[in-house]
Each structure stands twice: as structure tokens, then as C-alpha cells.
DOLO-313274 format. One record per residue: x, y, z of N, C-alpha, C in turn; residue in one letter. Coordinates in steps of 0.2 Angstrom, whole numbers, padded with zeros to 4 digits. Each point is the difference from the previous one (the first is absolute). Last residue first. Layout:
N
PT  n.east  n.north   n.up  ca.east  ca.north  ca.up  c.east  c.north   c.up  type
PT       X        Y      Z        X         Y      Z       X        Y      Z     A
...
This chain:
287
PT  n.east  n.north   n.up  ca.east  ca.north  ca.up  c.east  c.north   c.up  type
PT    0168    -0480   0516    -0003      0006  -0001   -0002     0003   0007     N
PT    0006    -0024   0005     0000      0003  -0007   -0004     0007   0000     A
PT    0010    -0023   0015    -0002      0007   0001    0001     0003  -0007     V
PT   -0002    -0027   0011     0001      0005  -0005   -0002     0007   0001     N
PT    0007    -0026   0011    -0002      0006   0002    0002     0005  -0006     I
PT   -0003    -0028   0007     0000      0005  -0005   -0002     0007   0002     A
PT    0007    -0027   0009    -0002      0007   0002    0001     0004  -0006     T
PT   -0002    -0028   0009     0001      0005  -0006   -0002     0007   0003     F
PT    0007    -0027   0009    -0001      0007   0002    0001     0005  -0006     T
PT   -0003    -0029   0007     0001      0006  -0005   -0002     0006   0003     L
PT    0006    -0028   0007    -0002      0007   0002    0002     0005  -0005     N
PT   -0003    -0028   0005     0002      0004  -0005   -0003     0007   0002     A
PT    0009    -0023   0014    -0005      0005  -0002    0002     0004  -0005     D
PT    0009    -0026   0004     0001      0007   0002   -0006     0004  -0002     G
PT    0000    -0027   0005     0001      0004  -0005    0000     0007   0003     T
PT    0005    -0027   0009    -0002      0007   0001    0001     0005  -0006     T
PT   -0001    -0028   0010     0001      0004  -0006   -0003     0007   0001     V
PT    0010    -0021   0017    -0005      0005  -0002    0002     0003  -0006     N
PT    0010    -0024   0003    -0001      0005   0005   -0006     0005  -0003     G
PT    0004    -0027  -0006     0001      0007  -0002   -0002     0005   0005     A
PT    0006    -0028  -0007    -0001      0005   0005    0001     0007  -0002     T
PT   -0001    -0017  -0017    -0002     -0004   0006   -0001     0004   0006     T
PT   -0004     0009  -0025     0005      0000   0005   -0002    -0005   0006     N
PT   -0012     0008  -0022     0003     -0006   0000    0007     0000   0005     Q
PT   -0007     0024  -0006    -0004     -0006  -0002    0005    -0006   0001     N
PT   -0003     0028   0000     0003     -0005   0005   -0004    -0006   0000     V
PT    0002     0025  -0015    -0002     -0007   0000    0004    -0004   0005     N
PT   -0009     0027  -0005     0005     -0004   0002   -0002    -0007   0000     N
PT   -0011     0023  -0005     0002     -0005  -0005    0006    -0005   0001     N
PT   -0002     0025   0011    -0003     -0006   0000    0002    -0005  -0005     G
PT    0005     0024   0003     0004     -0004   0005   -0003    -0007   0001     S
PT    0000     0023  -0018    -0002     -0007   0001    0004    -0003   0005     D
PT   -0008     0025  -0012     0003     -0003   0005   -0002    -0007   0000     S
PT    0000     0024  -0016    -0002     -0007   0000    0004    -0004   0005     T
PT   -0007     0027  -0009     0003     -0004   0005   -0002    -0007   0000     V
PT   -0001     0026  -0013    -0002     -0007  -0001    0004    -0005   0005     S
PT   -0008     0028  -0006     0005     -0005   0003   -0003    -0007  -0001     F
PT   -0002     0030  -0006    -0002     -0007  -0001    0005    -0005   0003     G
PT   -0008     0028  -0004     0003     -0004   0004   -0003    -0008  -0001     N
PT    0001     0027  -0012    -0002     -0007  -0001    0004    -0004   0005     S
PT   -0007     0027  -0007     0004     -0004   0005   -0003    -0007  -0001     I
PT    0000     0026  -0011    -0003     -0006  -0001    0005    -0005   0003     N
PT   -0006     0028  -0001     0003     -0005   0003   -0003    -0007  -0002     A
PT    0001     0029  -0005    -0003     -0007  -0002    0005    -0005   0003     T
PT   -0007     0029   0000     0004     -0006   0003   -0004    -0006  -0002     N
PT    0002     0028  -0006    -0003     -0006  -0002    0005    -0006   0003     N
PT   -0006     0029   0002     0003     -0006   0003   -0003    -0006  -0002     V
PT    0002     0028  -0006    -0004     -0006  -0001    0005    -0006   0002     T
PT   -0004     0030   0002     0004     -0006   0002   -0004    -0007  -0002     T
PT    0003     0029  -0003    -0004     -0006  -0002    0004    -0006   0001     V
PT    0000     0028   0008     0003     -0007   0000   -0005    -0005  -0002     D
PT    0003     0029  -0002    -0004     -0006   0000    0004    -0007   0000     T
PT   -0002     0030   0003     0005     -0006   0000   -0004    -0006   0001     S
PT   -0004     0028  -0008    -0003     -0007   0002    0006    -0005  -0001     V
PT   -0006     0029   0000     0005     -0005   0001   -0003    -0007   0002     S
PT   -0005     0027  -0010    -0003     -0006   0002    0006    -0006   0000     T
PT   -0005     0029   0001     0005     -0005   0000   -0004    -0007   0001     L
PT   -0003     0029  -0007    -0003     -0006   0002    0005    -0006  -0001     S
PT   -0006     0029  -0001     0005     -0005   0000   -0002    -0006   0003     N
PT   -0011     0025  -0011    -0001     -0006   0004    0007    -0004  -0001     S
PT   -0016     0024  -0005     0007     -0002   0000    0000    -0006   0005     N
PT   -0016     0020  -0014    -0001     -0007   0003    0007    -0003   0000     T
PT   -0010     0027  -0002     0004     -0005  -0003   -0001    -0006   0005     S
PT   -0007     0024   0002    -0005     -0005  -0003    0003    -0006  -0003     N
PT    0018     0018   0003    -0007      0001   0003   -0005    -0005  -0004     S
PT    0027    -0006   0002    -0005      0005  -0003   -0007     0000   0003     G
PT    0024    -0008   0013    -0005     -0003  -0005   -0005     0006  -0002     T
PT    0022    -0004   0015    -0002      0006  -0005   -0005    -0003  -0005     H
PT    0008    -0020   0011     0003      0006   0002   -0002     0005  -0006     D
PT   -0003    -0026   0011    -0004      0004  -0004    0002     0007   0001     N
PT    0011    -0027   0005    -0002      0007   0002   -0003     0004  -0006     G
PT    0011    -0025   0012    -0004      0003  -0005   -0001     0007   0002     G
PT    0014    -0025   0005     0000      0007   0001   -0004     0003  -0005     S
PT    0008    -0026   0011    -0005      0004  -0004    0001     0008   0002     V
PT    0012    -0027   0002     0001      0007   0002   -0004     0005  -0004     N
PT    0000    -0028   0006    -0002      0005  -0005    0001     0007   0004     V
PT    0009    -0027   0004    -0001      0007   0002   -0002     0004  -0006     M
PT    0004    -0028   0009    -0003      0005  -0005   -0001     0007   0003     S
PT    0014    -0025   0006    -0002      0007   0002   -0002     0004  -0006     T
PT    0000    -0029   0005     0004      0006  -0002   -0003     0006   0003     G
PT   -0010    -0022   0003     0007      0000   0003    0004     0007  -0002     G
PT   -0023    -0010  -0006     0001      0006   0004    0006     0001   0003     G
PT   -0010    -0025  -0004     0000      0007  -0004    0002     0006   0005     G
PT    0003    -0029  -0002     0000      0006   0005    0000     0006  -0004     L
PT   -0006    -0028  -0002     0002      0006  -0004   -0001     0006   0005     I
PT    0000    -0029   0000     0001      0007   0004    0002     0005  -0004     A
PT   -0004    -0024  -0004    -0004      0005  -0003    0000     0006   0004     S
PT    0012    -0020   0006     0002      0002  -0007   -0004     0005  -0003     A
PT   -0002    -0013   0021     0003      0006   0001    0002     0003  -0007     G
PT   -0003    -0024  -0003    -0002      0003   0007    0004     0006   0001     S
PT   -0002    -0017  -0019    -0003      0007  -0001   -0001     0003   0007     N
PT    0004    -0025   0004     0000      0003  -0007   -0003     0007   0000     A
PT    0009    -0023   0015    -0002      0007   0001    0001     0003  -0007     T
PT   -0001    -0027   0012     0001      0005  -0006   -0003     0007   0002     T
PT    0007    -0027   0009    -0001      0007   0003    0001     0004  -0006     S
PT   -0004    -0028   0007     0001      0005  -0005   -0002     0007   0003     Y
PT    0007    -0027   0008    -0002      0007   0002    0001     0004  -0006     A
PT   -0001    -0027   0010     0001      0004  -0006   -0003     0007   0001     I
PT    0007    -0026   0011    -0001      0007   0002    0001     0005  -0005     N
PT   -0002    -0028   0007     0001      0005  -0005   -0003     0006   0002     A
PT    0007    -0026   0009    -0002      0007   0002    0002     0005  -0006     N
PT   -0003    -0029   0006     0002      0005  -0005   -0003     0007   0003     T
PT    0009    -0025   0012    -0006      0004  -0002    0003     0005  -0005     G
PT    0010    -0026   0004     0000      0007   0002   -0006     0004  -0003     G
PT    0000    -0027   0005     0001      0005  -0005    0000     0007   0003     T
PT    0004    -0027   0010    -0003      0007   0001    0002     0004  -0006     S
PT    0000    -0027   0011     0000      0004  -0006   -0003     0007   0001     V
PT    0011    -0021   0017    -0005      0005  -0002    0002     0003  -0007     S
PT    0010    -0024   0003    -0002      0005   0005   -0005     0005  -0002     G
PT    0004    -0026  -0007     0000      0007  -0003   -0001     0004   0006     L
PT    0006    -0027  -0007    -0001      0004   0005    0001     0008  -0002     T
PT    0000    -0017  -0017    -0002     -0004   0006   -0002     0004   0006     T
PT   -0004     0008  -0025     0005      0000   0005   -0002    -0004   0005     N
PT   -0012     0007  -0021     0004     -0006   0000    0006     0000   0005     Q
PT   -0007     0024  -0007    -0004     -0006  -0001    0004    -0006   0001     N
PT   -0002     0028   0000     0003     -0005   0004   -0004    -0006   0000     A
PT    0002     0026  -0014    -0002     -0007   0000    0004    -0004   0005     T
PT   -0009     0027  -0006     0005     -0004   0002   -0003    -0007   0000     N
PT   -0010     0023  -0005     0002     -0005  -0005    0005    -0005   0002     N
PT   -0001     0025   0010    -0003     -0006   0000    0002    -0005  -0005     G
PT    0005     0024   0003     0004     -0004   0005   -0003    -0007   0001     T
PT   -0001     0023  -0018    -0001     -0007   0001    0004    -0003   0006     N
PT   -0009     0025  -0014     0004     -0003   0006   -0002    -0007   0001     V
PT   -0001     0023  -0018    -0002     -0007   0001    0004    -0003   0005     A
PT   -0007     0026  -0010     0004     -0004   0004   -0003    -0007   0001     I
PT   -0001     0026  -0013    -0002     -0007  -0001    0005    -0005   0003     N
PT   -0008     0029  -0002     0004     -0006   0003   -0003    -0006  -0001     A
PT   -0001     0028  -0008    -0003     -0007   0000    0005    -0004   0003     A
PT   -0008     0028  -0006     0004     -0005   0005   -0003    -0007  -0001     N
PT    0000     0026  -0013    -0002     -0007   0000    0004    -0004   0004     A
PT   -0006     0028  -0006     0003     -0005   0004   -0003    -0007   0000     V
PT    0001     0027  -0010    -0003     -0006  -0002    0005    -0005   0004     A
PT   -0007     0028  -0002     0004     -0005   0003   -0003    -0007  -0001     A
PT    0000     0029  -0006    -0003     -0006  -0002    0005    -0006   0003     S
PT   -0006     0029   0000     0004     -0006   0003   -0004    -0006  -0002     N
PT    0001     0028  -0006    -0002     -0006  -0002    0004    -0006   0003     T
PT   -0006     0029   0000     0004     -0005   0003   -0003    -0007  -0001     L
PT    0000     0028  -0009    -0003     -0007   0000    0005    -0005   0003     T
PT   -0005     0029  -0002     0004     -0006   0003   -0004    -0006  -0001     T
PT    0000     0028  -0007    -0003     -0006  -0001    0005    -0006   0002     V
PT   -0004     0028   0004     0004     -0005   0001   -0004    -0007  -0001     S
PT   -0001     0028  -0006    -0003     -0006   0000    0005    -0006   0001     T
PT   -0005     0030   0001     0005     -0006   0000   -0004    -0006   0001     R
PT   -0004     0027  -0008    -0003     -0006   0001    0005    -0006   0000     T
PT   -0006     0029   0001     0006     -0005   0001   -0004    -0007   0001     I
PT   -0006     0027  -0010    -0002     -0007   0001    0006    -0005   0001     T
PT   -0007     0029  -0001     0005     -0005   0000   -0003    -0007   0002     A
PT   -0008     0028  -0009    -0001     -0007   0003    0006    -0005  -0001     T
PT   -0010     0028  -0002     0006     -0004   0000   -0002    -0007   0003     N
PT   -0012     0024  -0011    -0001     -0006   0003    0007    -0004   0000     T
PT   -0015     0024  -0005     0007     -0002   0000    0000    -0006   0005     N
PT   -0016     0019  -0014    -0001     -0006   0004    0007    -0003  -0001     S
PT   -0010     0027  -0001     0004     -0005  -0003   -0002    -0007   0004     S
PT   -0007     0025   0003    -0004     -0005  -0003    0003    -0006  -0003     N
PT    0018     0018   0004    -0007      0000   0002   -0005    -0005  -0004     S
PT    0026    -0006   0002    -0004      0006  -0003   -0007    -0001   0003     G
PT    0024    -0007   0013    -0005     -0003  -0005   -0005     0006  -0002     T
PT    0022    -0005   0015    -0001      0006  -0005   -0005    -0003  -0005     V
PT    0007    -0020   0011     0003      0006   0002   -0002     0005  -0006     S
PT   -0004    -0026   0011    -0003      0004  -0005    0002     0007   0002     N
PT    0010    -0026   0005    -0001      0007   0002   -0003     0003  -0006     S
PT    0010    -0025   0012    -0004      0003  -0005   -0001     0007   0002     G
PT    0015    -0025   0005    -0001      0008   0001   -0005     0002  -0005     S
PT    0013    -0024   0011    -0006      0003  -0004   -0001     0007   0002     V
PT    0018    -0023   0003    -0001      0008   0001   -0005     0002  -0004     M
PT    0007    -0025   0011    -0003      0004  -0005    0000     0007   0002     D
PT    0011    -0025   0006    -0001      0007   0003   -0001     0004  -0006     T
PT    0001    -0029   0007    -0001      0006  -0005    0000     0007   0004     S
PT    0001    -0029   0000     0004      0005   0004   -0001     0006  -0005     N
PT   -0016    -0023   0003     0003      0005  -0004    0004     0005   0005     F
PT   -0007    -0028   0000     0000      0006   0003    0002     0005  -0005     S
PT   -0004    -0028   0006     0000      0005  -0005   -0001     0007   0003     P
PT    0008    -0025   0008    -0001      0006   0003    0000     0006  -0006     M
PT   -0002    -0029   0005     0001      0005  -0005   -0002     0007   0004     I
PT    0007    -0027   0003    -0002      0005   0005    0001     0007  -0004     V
PT    0004    -0024  -0007    -0004      0005  -0003   -0003     0005   0004     G
PT    0007    -0023   0010     0003      0002  -0007   -0005     0005  -0003     A
PT   -0002    -0013   0021     0003      0006   0001    0003     0003  -0007     G
PT   -0004    -0024  -0003    -0001      0003   0007    0003     0006   0001     V
PT   -0002    -0017  -0020    -0002      0007   0000   -0002     0003   0007     N
PT    0003    -0025   0002     0001      0004  -0006   -0003     0007   0000     L
PT    0008    -0024   0015    -0001      0007   0001    0001     0004  -0007     A
PT   -0002    -0027   0012     0001      0004  -0006   -0002     0007   0002     N
PT    0006    -0027   0009    -0001      0007   0003    0002     0005  -0006     S
PT   -0004    -0028   0006     0000      0005  -0006   -0001     0007   0003     F
PT    0007    -0026   0010    -0002      0007   0001    0001     0004  -0006     L
PT   -0001    -0028   0011     0000      0005  -0006   -0002     0007   0002     G
PT    0007    -0027   0011    -0002      0007   0001    0002     0004  -0006     G
PT   -0003    -0027   0010     0001      0004  -0006   -0002     0007   0002     V
PT    0008    -0025   0010    -0003      0006   0002    0002     0005  -0006     N
PT   -0002    -0028   0007     0002      0005  -0005   -0003     0006   0002     A
PT    0009    -0023   0013    -0005      0005  -0001    0002     0005  -0005     T
PT    0008    -0027   0001     0001      0007   0003   -0006     0004  -0001     G
PT    0000    -0027   0003     0002      0005  -0006    0000     0007   0004     T
PT    0003    -0028   0007    -0002      0007   0002    0002     0004  -0006     H
PT   -0002    -0027   0009     0001      0004  -0006   -0003     0007   0002     L
PT    0012    -0023   0014    -0006      0005  -0001    0001     0003  -0007     G
PT    0012    -0020   0009    -0002      0004   0006   -0005     0005  -0001     G
PT    0003    -0025  -0011     0000      0007  -0002   -0001     0004   0006     V
PT    0006    -0027  -0007    -0001      0005   0005    0001     0007  -0002     T
PT    0000    -0018  -0016    -0001     -0004   0006   -0003     0005   0006     T
PT   -0004     0006  -0027     0006      0000   0006   -0003    -0004   0006     N
PT   -0011     0008  -0022     0004     -0007   0000    0006     0000   0004     N
PT   -0008     0025  -0006    -0004     -0006  -0001    0005    -0006   0001     N
PT   -0004     0028   0000     0003     -0005   0005   -0003    -0007  -0001     T
PT    0001     0026  -0014    -0002     -0007   0000    0004    -0004   0005     A
PT   -0009     0027  -0006     0006     -0004   0002   -0003    -0007   0000     N
PT   -0010     0023  -0005     0002     -0005  -0006    0005    -0005   0002     G
PT   -0002     0025   0011    -0003     -0006   0000    0002    -0005  -0006     G
PT    0006     0023   0004     0004     -0004   0005   -0003    -0007   0001     S
PT   -0001     0023  -0018    -0002     -0007   0001    0005    -0003   0006     T
PT   -0009     0025  -0013     0004     -0003   0005   -0003    -0007   0001     F
PT    0000     0024  -0017    -0002     -0007   0000    0004    -0004   0006     A
PT   -0007     0027  -0011     0004     -0004   0004   -0003    -0007   0001     A
PT   -0001     0027  -0013    -0002     -0007   0000    0005    -0004   0004     A
PT   -0009     0027  -0005     0005     -0004   0003   -0003    -0007   0000     A
PT   -0002     0028  -0010    -0002     -0007   0000    0005    -0005   0003     A
PT   -0008     0028  -0006     0004     -0005   0004   -0003    -0007   0000     N
PT    0000     0026  -0014    -0003     -0007   0000    0005    -0004   0005     N
PT   -0007     0027  -0007     0004     -0004   0004   -0003    -0007   0000     L
PT    0000     0028  -0010    -0003     -0007  -0001    0005    -0005   0003     A
PT   -0006     0029  -0002     0004     -0006   0003   -0004    -0006  -0001     A
PT    0001     0029  -0006    -0003     -0007  -0002    0005    -0005   0003     A
PT   -0006     0028   0001     0003     -0005   0003   -0003    -0007  -0002     N
PT    0000     0028  -0008    -0002     -0007  -0001    0005    -0005   0003     T
PT   -0007     0028  -0003     0004     -0005   0004   -0003    -0006  -0001     W
PT   -0001     0027  -0010    -0003     -0007   0000    0005    -0005   0003     A
PT   -0006     0029  -0004     0005     -0005   0002   -0004    -0007   0001     Q
PT   -0001     0029  -0009    -0003     -0007   0000    0005    -0005   0002     T
PT   -0007     0028   0000     0005     -0005   0002   -0003    -0007   0000     A
PT   -0005     0027  -0010    -0003     -0007   0001    0006    -0004   0001     L
PT   -0008     0028  -0001     0005     -0005   0000   -0003    -0007   0002     S
PT   -0006     0028  -0009    -0002     -0007   0002    0006    -0005   0000     A
PT   -0008     0028  -0001     0005     -0004   0001   -0003    -0007   0002     L
PT   -0007     0026  -0012    -0002     -0007   0003    0006    -0004   0000     T
PT   -0009     0028  -0002     0005     -0005  -0001   -0002    -0007   0003     Q
PT   -0008     0027  -0009    -0002     -0006   0003    0006    -0005  -0001     S
PT   -0011     0027  -0002     0007     -0004   0000   -0002    -0006   0004     S
PT   -0015     0021  -0012     0000     -0006   0003    0007    -0003  -0001     T
PT   -0016     0024  -0004     0006     -0003   0000    0001    -0006   0004     N
PT   -0017     0020  -0013     0000     -0007   0004    0007    -0003  -0001     V
PT   -0010     0028  -0002     0003     -0006  -0002   -0001    -0007   0004     S
PT   -0006     0025   0003    -0005     -0005  -0004    0003    -0006  -0003     N
PT    0018     0018   0005    -0007      0000   0002   -0004    -0004  -0004     S
PT    0026    -0007   0002    -0005      0006  -0002   -0007    -0001   0003     G
PT    0024    -0008   0012    -0005     -0003  -0005   -0005     0006  -0002     T
PT    0022    -0005   0015    -0001      0005  -0005   -0005    -0002  -0005     T
PT    0007    -0021   0011     0003      0007   0002   -0002     0005  -0006     S
PT   -0003    -0027   0011    -0004      0005  -0005    0002     0007   0002     N
PT    0011    -0027   0005     0000      0008   0001   -0005     0003  -0006     T
PT    0011    -0025   0013    -0005      0003  -0005   -0001     0007   0002     N
PT    0017    -0023   0004    -0001      0007   0001   -0005     0003  -0005     T
PT    0012    -0024   0012    -0005      0003  -0004   -0001     0007   0001     I
PT    0017    -0023   0004    -0001      0007   0002   -0005     0003  -0005     T
PT    0007    -0026   0010    -0001      0004  -0005   -0001     0007   0003     A
PT    0008    -0028   0005    -0001      0007   0002   -0001     0004  -0006     S
PT    0003    -0027   0009    -0002      0004  -0005   -0001     0007   0003     S
PT    0008    -0028   0004     0002      0007   0002   -0003     0004  -0006     A
PT   -0006    -0025   0012     0000      0004  -0007    0001     0007   0002     H
PT    0005    -0025   0011    -0001      0007   0002    0000     0004  -0007     V
PT   -0002    -0027   0010     0001      0004  -0006   -0002     0007   0002     M
PT    0007    -0027   0010    -0002      0007   0001    0001     0004  -0006     G
PT    0000    -0028   0010     0001      0005  -0005   -0003     0007   0002     A
PT    0009    -0028   0008    -0004      0006   0001    0002     0005  -0005     S
PT    0001    -0029   0006     0003      0007  -0002   -0004     0005   0002     G
PT    0003    -0029  -0002    -0002      0006   0004    0003     0006  -0003     A
PT   -0004    -0029  -0002     0000      0006  -0004   -0002     0006   0004     L
PT    0007    -0028   0004    -0002      0007   0003    0002     0005  -0005     L
PT   -0003    -0029   0004     0001      0006  -0005   -0002     0006   0003     A
PT    0005    -0028   0006    -0001      0007   0002    0001     0004  -0005     T
PT   -0003    -0028   0008     0001      0005  -0006   -0002     0007   0003     G
PT    0007    -0027   0010    -0001      0007   0001    0000     0004  -0006     I
PT   -0002    -0027   0011     0001      0004  -0006   -0002     0008   0001     G
PT    0008    -0025   0013    -0003      0007   0001    0001     0004  -0007     A
PT    0001    -0027   0012     0001      0004  -0005   -0003     0007   0001     V
PT    0008    -0026   0013    -0003      0007   0000    0002     0004  -0006     R
PT    0001    -0027   0014     0001      0004  -0006   -0004     0007   0001     M
PT    0011    -0022   0016    -0004      0005  -0001    0001     0004  -0006     L
PT    0007    -0026   0000     0001      0006   0004   -0005     0006  -0002     N
PT   -0001    -0028   0001     0000      0005  -0004    0001     0007   0003     R
PT    0003    -0028   0005    -0001      0007   0003    0002     0005  -0005     V
PT   -0003    -0029   0004     0000      0006  -0005   -0002     0006   0003     H
PT    0010    -0026   0007    -0004      0006   0002    0001     0006  -0005     E
PT    0005    -0029   0007     0000      0005  -0006   -0005     0006   0003     L
PT    0014    -0024   0008    -0004      0006   0002    0001     0006  -0005     K
PT    0005    -0029   0004     0001      0006  -0003   -0005     0005   0002     T
PT    0011    -0026   0006    -0006      0004   0001    0003     0007  -0002     M
């Protein structure tokens, strides 16, 4: 009398893919100027103009590009067993297949914190001194500062899992006495977590210090004369943010704990097949 028992052990697989791109950037533009306009000792009935223009342009462009492809494939077999033509068989049991897969991706997270700013101290002075009668005396100063900032973030993520599990397809035929036949269950737990361009569009302006010291005077001007000093100061920030995220999550799971054959046995115990359980989680945070 013989006893044959098949036992397959527990199987497990875990696939993990992680990508992290992070960084920060800051740019301070330093620019200072001294402007002096003077109309001095002008003749009668004259027209006198002193004019100066200062223009500065600061341009910065930041590009963060990330592409990530995660793929996992797994095949498990604890089935496909044959127990045939025996006088006495204690039982046929196959193990449980547990499959766990985790894809965790972080792209362009906090990458591109830009702080455009100007650090400048300008000295501007204008004076009209000893001007002639009936004269026109004008001092003008124009200061223009422009900051152009462009931030572009692009992220492409593809997650794929292909899993096949088989604890069935067992054969127990033509035995005189057969114990119980049980196949293990299948448990699949797949999780995707993707964060893209999170906090990557933060642009902080005004971090610098801009000062303009102005002095102007009209001294000893002639009768019926017109005397003026003027200053125009303009600071402009132009900011453009472009975020693009393409996320693709896919999975394929095939589980089989059935297709068992128990035939032509004189005495046979119970035949039990395991359950197939699948848990799928996808968490995507973009832009």
C-alpha cells in the first residue's frame, strides 16, 4: 500500500520601481546705475532737455522632463499535478499563490522652485541751475526692468503588470482509494502610486531688493522760465508655467484554480478549489 501526497509551497513576488527627480533653482539679477541730468547756465528763450533711459532684461527658462516605464511579468504554477493508478492516495494539495506588486513613482516633485528677483540700487539726480529767462529746462530719467521666467515640466509614466497564476489543472484518476483533493487560492495585490509635477510650478518673485535714490533741484532759475525734473521707474515680472503629465496604468492577471479531473476512482474524498482574490490600487497625482 502506498501513499502519495503532493504539496506545493507558497509563492510570492514583488516588483518595485521608483524614480525621483527633485531640485530647486533661484536667480538673482544684480543691476545698479547712476544717472545724472543737469541743465546749467542756459541762455534766455532757450529750450534745454537732458534725458536718459535705462532698460534691463533678465530671462531664465527651466525645463524638467522625465519619462519612466515600469513593467513586471510573473507566472506561477503549483497545479498541473497527476495522481493516477494508485491503490491508496492520501490526498492531493496544491499551495496558495500570493502575488504582490508595487510601483511607486515620483517625477519632478519640487523641481523648479524658481525665485526671480532684482537686486539694484539706482542713483538718480537732476538739477536746473542758473537758467535764462523765458527758457525751458527739462530733465527726465526712465528706468525699466523686466524679468521673464518660463518653467516647463513634463512627465510620462507607464506602469504595466502581467501575471499568470495556476494552482489547478490537477489529475487524480483510476485510484482505488483517494483522499481529499484541494487546490490553493490565488491572491493578487497590485498597487500603483505616481506623483508628477507636484510643487514643481512654484515661482516666487520679489525676493530681491530694488532701491532708487532720487535728488532733484531747481536753483537760480530765470524769470518766466519753466524748469522740471522727472523720473519713471517700472519693474515687471512675466511668468509662464507649463505642466504636462501622461500617466498610463495597466495590468493583466489570469488565475486558475479549477479544471481538476477526479475520475474513475473507487472511493474519492472531497474536491475543493481555492478562491481567486485580486486587489488593484492606482493613485495618481499630477500637476
